[in-house]
Steps between C-alpha positions, in 0.01 A plus 500: 500500500638841407559771761214720382264201520616422854433859602153472351440211739576738786266764363208260479469331838252214525322628189433855621678820394782627719305817575250283686736243652779733611516727802510808276636617167863459606487139620412191300454294816386571857779644711486214752551244223788697349667525839461126560659417163792734565566362847456128451356407162660246270615709204619433149693777327372568148687813395764736644583854387698787657244695702559830319595342170870578533791252522703470818213572740470341843122448485294304250144476370410134533193332361417193705232236526366358826238233444255651253601857588738711292640822636792736460729607782807709568780261596786656699780274628674628811870577507746351743374557853159624375563850635666723241395839363195479271476125553358440845220243473398570859413857405272383220319268739484764773342747258236243408425450872494870593212586266276253683533710815275774364354398162233252395599251230305694237723801578837325518783670316747207492418186298525157668861440597680199645849361554591145406816296559581315177787260427785690336485289184130582455563875529793486261297305245214750527720806457694340212180493294506882485808496274875456491575840654352415839728451799455160667364542855716393792395327822342747740705341776822340380470171689145427375429436132183706497398850398229715653274652234248780543186431295243767422183475293525685167203732473267521199333808355754749637730754344783731599343837588632790296489717808424408859275641627269581213405850620191532282365164614588580859290817487189337355495136616472430874544125443840567342584738786417232757698228322798728444480598866521134603801457271678805647431394858659167415810649334546734795462228764753267334731793411504415129822651367509421128301702246631303203239492225345156497487460877144637499218405264138611471191297425331575168161431656332846500264398779784394734823677390719347768871585513728205583853488638660197333863542609559562869857385547634849568303587811500487880866547603640469147739745343339742256473436127673734258164521317344715769278452805189687390240281672690452824315801641132592532412692183122551514274740687271240656472127558219242547358508851448121488875440461589758764257349750647154451852636547394646835457145628844377391732448797872441517429156645282409200768616259761290678272196492410536131827626351769350722488155337345523154595154378689200634649201320622174647680205346250218443620189315792692354296798375414833656128520569301795632375435853310696764738757652651427839648752741714771341857368493658847508287819492811701415545326163272481197639171366549233766610141481617210704593143408159415350294819491478827309293796615433825315340805655546863589748586772380651824640840400323483160171414671537785748563738210175384336318567826653849530385589150144389579498701826635808321237465226219489757638804679506695174141400424385602848682834468310573178800475270313245287128473437287189491295348219175383663 
């Protein structure tokens, strides 16, 4: 079956159009199902291309099949140690988790994201399909022949915005204002520090013109990108009261519980398998490991910085610096 035919299978799910079967115009499958496939689904790689269409990239656009489902994902192998500039899988997963603190699923600004531990040979074979110019991945940890890979659902029906925000749309469309406000609250809270074009995309659905952040590796305590930090700060005049009210209930203790250990892998029958997180092995480190375990999460200092930004935001709102969208 040709690639375009396989994609047509994804568009028509159980005999109904994707517009009916999907969560909304940007997803061909329900978010929960996508997340399950990314985390633990059996997958067969169908096609691999550089994510931005250029040779020598570190991320790839992978078309995969899981059972009768076909979907596209961004595939980003970690570097050695899984904690280098612009390639910190834990930041991608933390960003995905942060949005759930104050947004409903219908409002999320980060597509489903997961981290998997794949055998090194599998990752090298996948990347090699993108072309001869790709650099073979190395083991994430030298003594284990495995590579951590960040996986993120590739959105449909989106485009790169010519200008963000669209000032005309902002002035006349309160739905766009609300969705853009959610996006900006998110980028502020995670301290998004890379304005590179392509990191943000906008839905082409005129009824729900959501803005997504699809690359969140330069955030939290990361160094700044040389492409600018435009959305690191609050840039709008007012924000949705629903999001602000939910942020008022977020405590430091909740942040530590939800962001301290984002994912944990243990050796099971020779392979690394995701398991329920245990106690944080070292809150001072973002990547932790012992003889048979790997943990990824935010450090205690990174979590406290997230909390400080939320507290400061609420103070500014209460002082009248920012208005509220009812």
